Structures are given as structure tokens and as C-alpha cells.
N, C-alpha and C positions, 0 to 999 in steps of 0.2 A: 697565352703567356708561355714562354720557353724557360728552360732551366737556366740558360745564360742570362735571361732577363731577371729571374729570381735571384741569381747569385750577385747581382749588382745592388740589391736592396739590403739596407741595414735593418736588423730586427731590434725593436725597442720593447722592453717590458713595461706595460702601462701601470703596473703596481708601484714601481719605484723610479721609473724614467731611465733606467739603466740600459745602456746599449749592450746587446748580447753578441754582436758581431754580424757578419754577413752570412747569408745562406751558403752552406758548403755542400749540401746534398739534400735529396728528397727521399721519402719512403713512398713507394708506389705499390698499390694492391692490384695485381693483374686480374684477379677474379672480379673485382668491382670496377676496374678500369678507372681508378682515380688516385690522386695523391692523398695519402693518409697522414703525412707528417713532413715537417722540414727539419733539417739538422743544421745547427750552428756550432762553431768550434767550442769545445769545452776548455776547462783550465788545463794548462800544459802540465804534463806529468812525465818526467823523464823515464821512470821505471816502466810505465805503461807503453811508452814509445819503444823502449828496448825489448819489451815482450811482444811487440808487433800489434798491440791493441790500438784500435781507433778510438780517439776521444771526441766526444761531441755531445751536445744537448739535443735530445729529440723533442720537438715541440709538436704535439698532435694538432692536426688541421683545425679541429674544433676549438682550440685555444687561441686561434688567430682572430683578432677583432677586425682588422682592416688591412688590406693589401693596397697600398697607395702607389703613387708614381715613384717615390724615392725611398720609402720606408715601409716596413711591415710592423704593425702593432700587435703584440701578443699579451694575453692576460695570464701571467704565470705566478700565482701566489706562493707556490712552493719554493721559488728561487729567492724570495725576499728573506732577508736576515733580520 
């Protein structure tokens, strides 16, 4: 699977059914030669944008339940309110 294929998939939190957005980046460990996390867009924050900070929610690969044809299911209890 390529990054461009991952970027087309919507990420859904299985705890509350909420859409977290589409994959915007990945975290790769060159020592292990594997993807360790995916990144989805975080909440928009104008002050962070002006400071040049990147906003995003990093989801560890271990928290992904299923990578399907159209969606990625993630189990993220800490994002539930």
C-alpha cells in the first residue's frame, strides 16, 4: 500500500463512530523499516498556524483495528469526550 492510497482513506474512531479525517502523513521508523503511526488533521488553531506549528493527531499503528478498502478503523479511547 502506498502513501497516496492511505491518504484517500477516512479514519474512523471505533469508540464513538466519529470521523477523524483522512490520513495526511505517516510516521516511519527507518531503523525498524516500518510505519509506526499515521497522522490525521487536528483541530484548526490560528495561533499555532501563525507560529508555524503543524497540527495533527498522531495515531500509533498499534491503535489501528482495520485498514479496509475505504476506511481505517482506529480504537482511540482518549479522544472520546
